[in-house]
Every structure is written in structure tokens, then in C-alpha cells.
N, C-alpha and C positions, 0 to 999 in steps of 0.2 A: 287083515294080516299085514297088508302093505303099509297101512297107516301106523300100526304098532312098530313096524320095522323102521320107518322114517323117524318116528319120535325117539326111538331108542338110539338110532344112529346120531341124530342131532344132539341128544344129551351127551353121548360119548365125545363127540367133536367139541361141544361147548366146554365140557370139563377139561379136555386136553388143552384147548386154547387158554382157558382161565388159568390152569396150572402153569402153562408156558409163559403167559403174560406176567403172572405174579412172580415167577422165578426170575424173569428177565428184569422186572422192575426192581426187585431186591438187589439183583446183581449190579444194576446201573445206579442205584441210589448212592449219592455221595454228598459230602458236605461242600460248601462253597470254598473256593481257593482264591488267593490274591493272584491275579493274572497279569496285570501291567501296572507299572508305577512311573509316572512322569515327574520325577523329583527335581529335574532341572528347569522346569517351567517351559515357556515357549518363546518364540521370536518377538512376541508383543510384550511379554512381561515375565520376569523370573519368578513371579508369584502365581503365574498361570499354571498351577500344579493340579494334578488329578491322579486317581488310581481306579482300577477296576477289580471287582470281584466276579469270578467266573462260575457258572454252573455248567459242568461238563456232563451232566446226567440227562436222561431222557424225560425226567419228570420235573415239575416246577419245585424249586427250593425256596422255602421261606427263611427269612433272616431274623425272625422274631427271637429275641433273647441273645443274639450274637452281639459282640462288641469288637470295635477296632481300636487297638491301643498302639500308641507310638506315632500316629499320623497327625495328631493335633495336641494342643495343650491338655485336653481332657478326652476321655474315651468317647468315641462315636457309638452311640447305642441305637440299634435298629428296632423298629416297631413291627407290629403284626401285619401292617400293610406293605412292608418291604419284601418283595419277592423277586426271584430271578427265573424267567421262563427257561425251558430246556435249551441247552447249547447257546446261552446268551450271556451278556455281561451286565453288571450293575455298576453304573458310573457315579463316582463321588468326586466333586470338583470344587475348587476355590472360587471360581467365577462361573456365571451362567452363560448360556449360549450367546445371548445378545449383548454381553458385556464387551466394551471396546477393547479391553485388555485380554480377551480370550480368543483362541483360535478354534474353539470347539464348533463343530457344525451339527452337533446333536444336543438334545436337552438332557442334562444329567438327572439321575434319579434323586440325588442329594446335592445341594449347593450349600457350603458352609465356609465362611471366611476364617474359621479356626484351623482349616487344613494347612499344615506346615510340614513339608517333607525335607529332612536334613540332607545336605549334600555331602556330609562327612561322617555322620554318625547315624546311619539309617538302620532302624530296627522296628518293623511293623508286625504286630501280632493280631491274628483273628481269633478271638476267644469264643468258644461255644456257649450254649445256654448254661452248662455246668462249670463255666470258667476254665475249662481245659483249653489248651492251645490247639486249635483246629488247623492253623496254617500260619506261616510267618514269611517275611521277606527282609533280608538283611540280618547281620549279626551284631549291629551296633558300631560297625566301622564304616569304611568307604562303601558305597553301594556296589553290589557285585557286577552291575552292568549299567549301561546308559552313560551319556556324556553331557557335559555342559559347554565345552569348547572343543573344537572351533564351531560346532553346531550342536544344538540341543537334541538329544535322543532319549526316549524313555527306555526302561528295561522291561522286557516281556518274558514270561515264563514259557519254557518248552515242555513238551510232553513228558520228558524224563525228569522234570522238576528243576532243571538248571535255568539260569537267566542269561539272556543275550541282549545286546543293544539293538533296538528296533530301527532299522534303516528308514522305515515309514511307519507312522502310527495311525491306528484307526480307532479313536476313542468310541466307546460304546459297543464294540464288537469283540466277541470271544474269538481271538485269532487262531487259537490252537484247539478249538473244540472239534472232536472227531464225530461226525454225524453218521449213523448207520445207514446202510442202503435201504431204499423204500421197500415195503413188503407188498407182494402181489396178493390181492384180495380174491377170495373165492366166494361166490354168491349163489344161493339156491334160487335161481330165477331164470326165466326164459325170455325176459324182456330184452328188447333190442335197443341199441343206441347208435346213432351215426358217429359218435365220438369214441367208440370203443370197438375193439375186435372181439367178436363173440364166437366161441367154438362150442358147438352142441355135440354131446356124445350121444349117439342114437341108442335106443334100448336094445337089449340082447334079443336075438332071434329065438322064437320058441323052439325051433328045431336045432338049437345049439347043441353040439356034441361035447362041449367043455364040461367035464365032471364038476358038479357042485360040491362045496365043502360040507362037512358034517354039520347037522343042525345043532343050535345051542338052545338049551332048555331055560326058559325064563318064567318065573312065577309072578303073576300080577298080584298086587296088594289087595285089589278089590275082591276078586273071586277066588284067589288062591289056585286059579286054573293054570295048568302048565301049558305054555304056548311055545311052539317050536319056531325059532327065528333063525334064519341063515346068517352065517358070518358075512360081514360086508364084503362084497366083491363087485367091481364095475360091471361084470357080465350079467349079474343078477338084478341090477337096478332097473326097475320098470319105468319110473318117472324120469323125464329128461332132465339132465343137470347141465347148466351152462357155466363155463369157466370164464370169468371176466378179467382181462389183463389191463391194468392201469397204463395208459400210453405215456411214456416218459416225455417230459418237457424238452422241447428242442429250441434252445436259445442259440443265437449266433452273433458274433462280433459284426458290427456294421461300419463304425468309423472311430478314429482315435485322433485326439487333438492334444499332442504332448507339449507344444511350445507356444503358448499364447503370448501375444504382445502385451496384453493386459487381461485381467480377470482370471478365471480358474481354468484348469485343465478339465477335460471331460472325455468320456468314452460312451459311444452309442451302441446299443444292442438291438438286434432284430428279434422282436418278441411276438411275431405274428402267430405263434402257436400257443401263446399264453392268454389266459382269460383276465389277467390283471397282475399288478406288481406283487400281490400277496401269493400268487401262484408260483413265484420264483424264490420263495423263502429258502434260505440256507445255500443258495448259489453264491458264488463269490468271484471276485476279480483279483488276480495276482500280477505283480510285476516280476522282474527277474529274481527278487529276493524274498518278498513277503506279500501278505494279503493287503490290498489297498482299498477293498470295498467288499462288504458282505451284505446280502439281502436279509435284513432283519426288520421286524416291525417298527423299531424306533427310527429307522432311516429311510423307510419307503417313501415318506412324504417329500424327501429331497429329490426324488427321481422326476424328471420332466417327461411326461408321456406325449409323444408327438405321433399320434396314430399308433401304428404297430412298432414304431421306433421309440426306445427309451433312452433318454440322455441322462447320464450319471455324472454330476459335477464332482470333481475331486479337489482336495485341498492342494495348495501350491506345492510344487517340487516333488510330486509323487512319481511322475514319469521323467526320465532323463532325456534331455534334448539331444545328447550325443549318441542316442541309440538305446533301445530297451526291448524287453519282451513282455507281452501282455497275454495272460492266460485266462480263459473263461472256464471256471471249475464247477463241476456238478456237486450236489450235496454229499455224494459218496466219495469225493476226493478225486474222481477221474477228470481228465481234461477234455472238455468238449471242443475247444479250439484254441490254437496258439498262433500268435502273430509276432514276428520280430521285425522291427524297423531300424533303419540306419540313422545317422545324424540328420536332424530335421531343422530346417530354418523356422524362425518364429513366424507365427501366423499361418503356417501350413497344416493341412489336415490330411491324414491317411484315410481313404474311404474305398470300399469295395466297388468294383465296376458293376455294370448292370447285369452281367452274367454271374456275378458272385464268385468268380474263380481267380481274381487278381486284385491286388491293392494298387491304387494310383494316388498321386498327389493332387490335392484340390486347394487352391487353384493350380493348374498345371504349370510347371516351370518352363522357362524358355529353352533350357538345355535338357538333354536326356538325363534321366535319373537312373541310378543303378538299380538292378533288379532286387526285389524283396522276396524273402521266402516266408510263406505262411504254412504252418503245420496244422492240419485238421485233426479230428479225433482219431483217425486211423494213422498208421505209421507213415503213410505216403506223404511226400512233400511236393509242393507245386512251385516251380520257378516262375516268379511273376515277371512278365515282360516289361521292358522299358516303356515309359510313357509314350514315346514315339518309336516306331519301328519302320524298317524299310518297306514293309507291306502296307503301311498306312500312309506312305508319302504319295501324294497325288502328283503324277508326272506333269511337268510344265509343258504347255503346248509348244510344238516346234516353231522356231522362229522363222518368219517368212523371209525368203531370200531378198536381199536388197537389190534394187535395180542397178544394172551396171552403169558406172559413171561415164559420162560422155567424154570422149578424148578432148583434152584441152590443147589449145595451140601452144607451140613451144615458145617460151619466153625466156629471155635472159634475166637471171636473178642474181643480184649481188650477194655473195656469201659473206656474212659477218661472223667473226670469231666471237664465241660466247663463253662466258665463264662456266665451269662445270657446276652443276646443281649441288648445293650443299648437302652433305650426308644427313639423312634423317636421324633425328635424335631418338634415343630409346624411349618408347612410349612410357609415359608415367603410369604408375600403378593407380588403379581406380581407388577413389576415396572410400574408406571403410564405411560400412553401413552403420547408420545411427539408430540405436534402439530407443524407442520411446518408453520410458518407465516412470516410476515415482520414487520419492524418498522412502516410502514404506517398504517397497519391494525391491530396491536396488541391491540388497544383500544377496539376492538369488542370482546376480549377474557376476561373471568372472572378472577379475582384474585385467585392465588393459582394453576393455571394450568401450567403444564410443557410445555415449548415452545422451539423451535429452530429457530434462525434467523441469519442473517448476516448483516454486515455494516462496514463502515470505522471507525477506531479509530481516534477520533478527539482531544484527550487530551494526554498530557504527564503524567507520574506518578507524584503525589504530586500536580497536578493542582486542583483536587477536594479532594483527600485524599488517604491514603494508600490502595492499591489494589482496586481502584475505577477508572473507566474511562467512557467515553461517546462514544457510537456508533451512527453514523449518516447515514441516507439513501441518495441515490442520489439526492432526492428532498429537503434535508436539515432537515427532521424530525429526532429527536434525542431520544436516550434511555440511561438512567443512569444505569450503571452496577456496582453492588457491588460484586466483585469477592472474591474468596477464597484466603487465604494466602498460599495455597499449590503450587501455581505457580505464576510466575511474571506476571505483566501486559503486554499486547501486545504493540508493538511499534507504536507510532503515525504515521498515514498515511497508515497503512496496513489494508487490508480487512480481517476480521476474521469471522468465524462462531462460535456462542456460544450457549450453552444449559443452561437453568436455569428455575427458577420458577418466573412467573410474579407475582409481589407483589404490593399491594396498601395500603398505610397507610397515616399518617399525613404528611409524606415526599413526598407524591405523588406516581407516578408509577415508578417502577424500576425493574430490573432483578436481582434476588438473585441467585448467583452461590454457590452451596455447594462444598464440597471436591471432590465429584465424578463428578461434572460438569467441563468440560474442554473447552478451546477454541482452535481453530486451524486456521492457516492462509489459505486463499483462494486466488488462483492465478488469480485474476481479477483486472482490472484497477480501481483505486480509483478516481472516477469522481463524485464530490459532488458540488452542487450549493447552495449558501446561500439562506435561506428561508426568506420571508418577514413576520414579526410578527408585529401585531398591539399592541404596548405596552400600549395603552389606554384600550383595551378590549381583553386581552389574556385569554386562557384557558389551560387545561391540555395537549391538543394536541400540544401546542407551547413549552412546557417545554423541555429543553435541545436541542432545535433546533440550527442548525448552521446558524449564522446570520452575516451580515455585516452592520455596522452603521457608520455614519459620524456626528460628533457634535462638539460643542464648549466646551472647558474645563472651568468648573466653579470653581473647587477647587481640590487641590492635597493633600491627606492625607495618607502618607505612600504608601501602595500598591493600595489604592483606588483612582481612578480619577473620580470625578463627572463630568458628561457631560450633556449638554442640547441637546436633540434630537428633535428639532422642537417643543419645549414645554413640552416634557417628560424628566424627570430627570432619568438618569440611571448611573450605576457605571461600569467602566472598572476596573476589579481587575487584576492588573499586578503583578504576583507572581515572585519570584526570578528565578524559573525554566524557565521563558521566556527569561532571559538574557537581559532585557530591563530596564533601569533606569527611573522609573516614575518621580523621582524628577527633571529631566531635563525639564519637561513640565511646562508651565506657564499658568496662568489664561488668557483666551482669545484665546489660541491656537486652531486651527482646527485639529481634530484628526480623523483618520479612523481606526476602530478596527474590526477584524474578529475573531469569536470564538463562543463557545456554550453559551447559555443564561440560567442562573439559576433563576427560577421564584418562588422559595419557600419563599422568604422574601417579605417585603413591597415594595421593589424597584428592578427592573430588574438588574441582575449582569451579565456582559459579561466577559467570561473567555478566553482570548487569550492564546495560548500554546507556542508561540515563538515570537521572535522579528520581524519575517517576517509578523506576523499578525497585526502589529501596524505600522501605517504610519502617520508621522507629515505632514499634508497637507499644513498648513500655520501657521507662527508665529503670535502671538498677535500683533495687530497694536498699535504703540506708539501714545499717545495723546499729543497735544501741551501744555496741562496743567501740564505735569510732571515737577517737580522742578529739577534744575541742581544739580548734586552731589556736596556736600560741603566737603566730605571726600575723599581723594585720594584713587584710587583702590588698591594701594600697602599697605595701612595702615593695619597692622595685629591686631588681637584681642587676648584676653586672657592674662595670666601672662607673657608669653614670649613676647607678643606684648608690654606690658607695659615696660619691661626691655629695649627692643629695642628702644622704643620711648624716654625713659630717656637718653639712651646713645647717640642717635642722637641729642637730645637737647643740651647735654653737648658739643658735638663736634661743633655744630653751635655757641654756646656761646664763646668757645675758639677761633674759627676762627674770630669772630667779634672783640674780645679783641686784637688779634694780628694785625688785620687791623687798629684798633684804635691806637695802639702803633706805628705802622709804619708811620701813618700820622703825629703823634706828632713829631717824629724824623725828618721827612722831613721838617716840619715847622721850627724847631730850626736851621737846617742847612741853610735854606734860610735867616734867620736873621743873 
């Protein structure tokens, strides 16, 4: 009887669970949507474009039969192997993760060089297998969100379907996927585990006075015998039933490194309760405005496991140096822990103390730091003490009393008048701190900050102006330096280290060196590769880059050679310091030029520094319609030319006259 009851009850529960799961799966099933579009490119290249398709449902979505239209010259067609896991993103990019022109730190699912997202006429459509429009982004005009200047921001979809500019982007992550709360599992078992809390419901006492329900008649299919089974009630269950609760994961913030002098920012998490990084799937980290990291399968490999501490590297400029908020968020959207820090000096780390109840600076500062407030999962807040407090100050030992001085004999001393001591001058302000940076990362530093960096000198003196030169990084990024007249400009091709003030005005970004700022040569090889710049959509990061272009000469005007670079008109400014005669070039010649590019004007200007940077690839082709020359090549011009022409004419006339006289005499002799 008991066995039949258990079988019947299990069948009823299984059927209910199956119906519930099926209904829930149908309710959550949805087609993929366009989630984020980086139409402006990145700080490394305006062509570093990408977009994401999101799966906001609880089941895996296949892209077989779907097409993406408007994101490239031809439709991007997805195959049967293209799938999006639940609450995940499908990344399509122009460059791969390891490309030098890409800022991606994850591997895209599709890499295609045909990806081209318009900055002014954006209209992307996701077509379903039946060619119906499943989703779209943009209406054919200016993108609804995102920016190209002063900084590049992607546009990200909100839960209501609208678009906003993403203050920080997390490629490969479904930023606005809403993940349901985990389900508590119930298991018919009495097995115990040290990792779970087990509650056993004891069987009902045989002497229970609780009235039982009316029996339910069930006919078995085998014998057609009617069996009386009681309606399910906990009081009538004879077999022990154990209810197993899944213990929630307890992650905690451990350290935050928001202002590196070089390298990437990072956040450390105390994961002593986790069995591995995959245990934390769908947890996330947020700053004050958006998600900056989400635990997903595609990014777990980037986490550095240091025992029970996980270090999560972040892309540059995710955390604000001037103060920010970091939140550790559970999969259900609740906040496990929140930490707010003030303005932080470069190279400083916020880390929990040994008791885990306060945040301190590492390494500790010389002076007291202001208190920091950390908010845990509960509403209570903890006022963090200063790094040094009165309780922690070790009292100095009392000074030993000095022995009394022996009385000296009275002596007559001559008193001399002295001039009053000069008043002390106002102490000078301490010299500003110098930040060590690089040409590639200097754009993350504010104007007016003292910096130190190194690079190869890419220009000769007088190519740009007196006491001005351009430094370039190994990847081709450049920096215009306006030096002091207290020292000569460094020699082209050498690697130097310079100190100066990063300045930004109408001329763009440049390094201003004062009389006290010096440059010094660095004994390292000068290995620089030309950088690819999109002259149709360039920005401040492209200014003064070292480039190499090949184009057709359109016109030569003194030092300026207008060139056609595949539809873009640029100027190669060949100055006398290069020792190359621009006048030798003709319209239609194919020319290769290497040099730094000046983007301050209406047209890109390429500045080669020597004749070695200029190569005549091919002469202009002569056409059959050209008329033959009617004037001999030797014919001179000018006043001297006229004199020579008249003289030559007189000589020819005299010669003809002599020949005529000679013929006349011969004719008379014959007669």
C-alpha cells in the first residue's frame, strides 16, 4: 500500500513539475535581440567596431537561418553552429581579440572585416528564418545613442527597448539580461552532506489524533482492483523525507585597484565559499552607472585565481580615480556588497583589513586619509576609521631630565649689535608629482598634469617648427612636443625620455616643455611600425601618428603635393629639410610617403622627414591623345633666348644667300 502511494505521489509531482517547466520555458522563449552597438570604434582605431546579439531567455537560442542586414556590405548569415547560451551575448567584431587595433579582451564568436557601422545613417535589422524583421537598431539616421567625440561610447539597449550611451562597455556580456532567482531543490533522500543543511521531517505518530482525509479510490490497470489511497498529507507520510536547501554562494569584495600608474585596473574578490570560477556564473560587478564585469563562460579564463582570492582585470578607465562606487551583485540582482571610495592617488590600492570590517590604503599614506563608508548587503553602514588613529599612536617615552648645568663664573662679555635676521620667505610650493605614462595611454590623463614618457623622435628640426618635434610609440601613436629653446631638439631616429605638462587647447593635445624640463636619450632600439588611420573618420587619438600611404598625385603646388588616397584627398608636405625636390613629380605619378600626420586642418597633412621617406612607385602613364611637340626641346625662353633665336635666324639667312649665289655662278659657267 505504501509503495503504491509513493509511486502515485511521485507521478503527480513529476507531472506538475513537467507542466510547470514547459509553461515556464514557453513563457521565457524569445528571439535574439540587438543588444549593444559600438559604431564609433575604439581608442585604438575607428574601425574597431563590434555589436552584440543578446539572448534574454532561460533556454539556448540558435541563430540558424537568421541574417543581420545593414551592418556590412552584404548580409551576415548565421549557421547551425551559431548559438547563444541563456542570458548571454553573441559578439560580432571587425577585429579579433589579439589584433593590435582592438581593445577587446574576449574572443568574438564571429570576426569579419566586412563589418562597417555607419556614424550618420545607422540602420541594422535582424531578420528571422522567414525573413521577417525580428529586431532592429537605428532608423537610417544618426544613431540613437553612443558618441564618437570627445570619447567613444557604444550604444546599449535598455529593458524597455530604448537606447542609451554606455559609460563603460563590456563586450561579450549581456548587460541587461534579467536572471531569475535560483530555485530551491527538494529531493527524496535521507543522505547527508557536510555542505548542505538537511532538515528531516519525522513520521507521524501512530497515536496521532489528527483526522485523516477521505480515501481516494484508484483502479490499477493490471488487476482492475480498486485500491484506497489517502490524499497526500505530511502527517500520513511514513517514509522519512529530507528537504535539501542549496546554500547560496557568499562572495565578498577584497581589494580594489582603481588608479594604476601603468597596466590595467583590477578588483579582487574573496571566493573562499566557491568551488571554482564557474560556481559564480551570472554574478556581476558594477560601478556607479553600469555593469563592468559579468561572470560568464567566455570571460572566466581572464580571472586570476590566487588561492581563495580571484583577481579580475578590467579594461582601462572603468573606475574613476576621483572616486567611485563598486557593487558586487548576485544573479538575482540583489547587492551582496557595496564599497564607495574617495579620490585615490595613482598606484594606491583599497584593501580590507584583517578583520574584514574596514577598508585601508595599501601602501599606507604618510598623512591620515579620510574615512571611507562601505555598505554591506544589509542596510547598515560602517564608518571606516582613518588609517591612523589616536588609539594606535604609541606614546613616546618620557624624556630623561637633563642634568643641571654647573654654575659658570661671571665673565664680562662685550655686547655687539647685530642686524636683525632676515624675514623668512614664504616656502615655495612643492613640485607637482610627475606621472609616468606612455604615448598610447596619455589620453586618459587630464590636461595640465605633469607627465614623463618616452618615444622615438620622428621628425627633423624645422619640419614642424623651431624647437618642436614629434615622438612616436612602437605602435605608431604620436605626440607633438613643443620644447624649450634652452636646449636643441633631439636627433631624428633616437629614443628619448621627456618630461613636460600635458596640454590641450584649440591646437589639440601636445606636451609643453618648460625651461626646467629636459629630454635625455634612452639606449633602446627604435622599432616603430606605421599605424593605420582612417582618414574618413579620424579623432584626436590619430593626431601625429606615424603613417605610410600610397596614392596618386593630383597636383603639385610648391611644397604641397595633393594626393588621392582611395577617394580621400591628403597633402604630402615635402619641406626643404627632406632634401627631395617635389617639383620633379607629375600629375598621375604613384607616390609612397611615410611620415607623421597633422590633423589640425581641414585636410590631413603628411610630413615626411627625409628623402628616404618618399618613393616614386610609378610614373604617370602617357595617353595617346597627347599632341606631338611643335617646339624643339632646345629652344630657350626669355630675353637671352630671343637674342639667340635672332642670331640663329640671321645665320641661316646668310647661308641660304651664299648657296643661292653659288648656284647662280655655276649656271653662268655652264653657259
